[in-house]
C-alpha positions, -999 to +999 in steps of 0.1 A: +754-261+279+754-298+272+730-306+244+714-340+237+696-343+204+672-372+201+649-386+174+615-375+185+594-362+214+591-397+230+628-401+230+632-366+245+608-375+273+627-407+280+660-390+281+647-362+303+632-386+328+665-405+329+683-373+337+658-364+364+662-398+380+700-395+380+699-361+396+673-372+422+694-403+432+725-381+437+706-354+456+690-379+479+723-397+485+741-364+493+714-344+511+685-367+518+660-350+496+654-341+460+640-305+454+627-304+419+608-276+401+588-284+370+575-260+344+540-259+329+529-266+293+523-299+276+559-308+269+567-323+304+535-344+307+551-375+291+583-370+312+562-369+343+543-400+334+576-419+330+588-406+363+557-418+380+565-453+367+602-451+376+621-459+408+623-422+418+619-419+456+588-398+457+587-398+496+619-379+495+610-356+466+594-321+468+579-311+434+576-273+431+560-254+403+582-232+381+552-212+370+514-212+372+485-193+356+463-171+377+431-192+371+405-209+393+412-243+410+405-271+386+408-249+355+424-266+325+445-235+322+462-244+355+495-263+354+485-279+387+454-294+371+476-313+347+501-323+373+473-339+393+459-356+363+493-369+352+507-381+385+491-410+405+480-404+441+511-419+455+532-392+439+509-362+445+520-357+481+552-344+467+535-314+449+540-280+464+515-259+444+518-222+438+491-202+458+476-184+428+441-185+443+451-159+470+435-125+470+468-108+476+491-123+449+522-104+459+520-117+495+512-152+482+543-150+460+564-140+490+550-169+509+558-194+482+594-180+481+596-186+518+588-223+513+615-228+487+647-247+494+679-228+496+687-241+461+668-264+438+686-296+429+670-294+394+648-269+376+630-281+345+623-255+318+606-253+285+609-229+256+583-210+237+585-199+201+588-164+213+618-173+235+600-173+269+608-198+295+590-204+328+566-174+327+594-150+320+577-135+290+590-109+265+586-073+274+571-079+309+584-063+340+590-097+356+622-099+335+637-071+356+629-086+391+663-092+408+654-091+445+628-119+446+627-156+437+590-156+429+570-128+412+538-120+393+537-109+357+526-074+352+503-082+323+484-111+308+501-137+286+478-160+265+449-148+285+462-149+321+487-133+344+512-157+359+532-165+390+567-176+382+602-183+395+625-155+386+660-155+372+673-153+408+658-187+417+667-203+384+703-192+384+707-205+420+697-240+411+723-268+411+712-279+376+689-268+348+671-292+324+657-277+292+632-300+275+624-285+241+602-303+215+577-294+188+575-272+158+581-235+155+609-233+181+640-235+158+648-198+160+643-195+197+664-226+203+692-212+182+691-181+203+690-201+236+721-222+227+739-190+217+730-173+250+713-145+231+698-121+258+672-108+232+650-136+244+641-143+280+655-178+280+688-165+267+692-144+299+696-174+322+731-174+337+732-207+354+764-226+342+750-261+347+724-265+319+715-297+300+693-294+268+673-323+256+656-317+222+643-333+191+651-302+170+683-303+149+708-278+163+729-254+143+765-263+138+776-237+164+755-254+192+773-276+217+758-310+208+771-341+226 
């Protein structure tokens, strides 16, 4: 893991957007397309705003969802709602929304998996105080899914069930970008950087991980 510690949340968003642009340029140059998966929550909103203002080639970008809440269309609980509000119309054609409105969620998850690229060029992830990432939440059966790239949580988390990429999809990605800001995440971040499997985020096995954070790391973390 390569760690980049910055001064505050704004600096973290700027650095994260810079990394996304760099990976996008390389992917488009090498393969003609940038396949990017972005997590929910508030943390990536500023990063996405900066990307919308950047030189990123949106016509050659596919923006997939890492996770989504099972909630009605337009609900403020939905990550898609905030993606649409954050990105201007010219960028929204890139969005590949998770089909959480389907009656048969298991079939919908399989359909979304079928639409995924062979490997994501970049997967953006966040980190919760409880150590969850994506919607891979503590003590849920989704943590044990090994045969699918997209699955549904068995139970509710903060009021809703979720559709999420699984470890299988995340570990196949060419690169991972963790963007971690805010209070109350120090312990979880320490476990993440240590690769502690007691938290869901610590079970990721992808070798190509960059962490951008405004939280001071312990002396044992790989800060560069």
